[in-house]
N, C-alpha and C positions, 0 to 999 in steps of 0.2 A: 303432268297436270291433269290430264284426263283421268288417269288411274287414281290419283289422290282424291279428286271430286267424287268418282265412283264409290271409293272406299268410305268416304265421309258420308255419302249418301246411304250406302248400305248399313253403316253403323247407326245411323239416326232411325232408319226405318226399324231395324231389328231392336234397338232401345225401346222405341214406341210400342212396338207389338209386344215385347216381353213385359212392359211395364203395365200393359191394359189388363183389367180384370178377367177378360176371357181367357188370356193366357194361363192364367192361374186357378181358373175354375176347376175344382175338384169335388169328389164325392167327400162326405164325412169321413173323418179319420177312422181308421179300423184299429180296434183295441186288439193287440196280440197277447195281452197278459189276462190270465184267468186267476180265480181264487185257487190257492194251493190247499189240497186235501189236508187239513189240521185237525179237524173236528173228531171227536170220538166216535161219530157214525159215519164218516166218510170212508168210501172204499174206492179201489180201482177195479174197473171191470175185470182186469188180468186176476184179481184175487177172487172173483166170484165164479167167472166160467170154470167148470170142473167141480165146483163145490157140491158135495152131497148134501141133501136136504133130509132132516129127520123130523119124525112127528113126535108127539108127547110122550109115547112109549118108548123112545129112542130107536125106532126102527127107521131104516133107510127108506124113504118113499120115492126118491127121485135125485136127479143131478141137475144142476143149472147148466144149461148148454148155450144159451144166447140171451140177449137182452133186445127187447123192441123199443125203439126210439120213436116218439111221436114227432109231429112237424115242429115242435119247439125244442127238439132234442132232450126231452125229458123221457125217462123210462116210463113207458106206458104198459109194458108186459114183460114177463119173465118165462123164457122157454126152457122147459123142464123135460127130461127124459124120464118116462116112469114105465113100470111094469117090465116083464120080461125077465130073463134069465140069461146071464153072460152075453147080453146083446140080442138074443133072439125073442121075439114078441115085444120088443121096446117099441114105444111110440113117443112122439112128442106132444106136449100140450103147452098152451100158454095161460099162465096165471097172473092176476093182478100182483102188483108188487107188495100191496098190503096184505096179501096171503102169507107173505114170508116174513120172519124176523131174522135180520142178518147183523151178526155182532162178531167183534174181534174178542176171542179169549186170551187175554194177555198171560194167564197161567200155563196154558197149553201153547202159546204163541201161534195160534191159528183161527182162521175164520170159521164160524159156525153158522149154518142155515137151519131154521126150524119152522114148522108150520103146525097149525092145529088140525089140518086135513088128515084124513086116514088114507092108507094105502089104496083102499076100495074107492074112495072119492077121487083121487088122482087118476087111477086107471079108468074110472067111468067117464072122466072129462073127455070133451070132443078132441079129436086128433087134430094136430097142426102139422101140415105138409110144407116143407121148403119147395114151393113152385112159383112160377112167374117170375116176378121182380125179386124174389126172395131166394130163387134158385142160384147157387153159385155157378 
């Protein structure tokens, strides 16, 4: 009898506790879905990193090495490697995304990056170094 009374009391207490609003207080739901890249200008980061950048004279002026994300997770800059020959004398620079035009060439089945900047302008840009929190 004592066990049955204890079990009934425990069940009533648990039911009341679970039914209270505090038991179900939660933060707002998290959205785990994102928009699927389907637009003609959408690109994946993996398509861009390693992409050569060409100027109007079709000269290679750099290579996309990384993307800089701002606090809202939007692309705030593009890290390019510029200058040098066979990796010697190469430096990193950061340019604003609007300096580049990136498009998919469906005829060639590949991505292409172009800029109006010259080789000289690119190599004269301030150097970016992977230091501090940006150092792997």
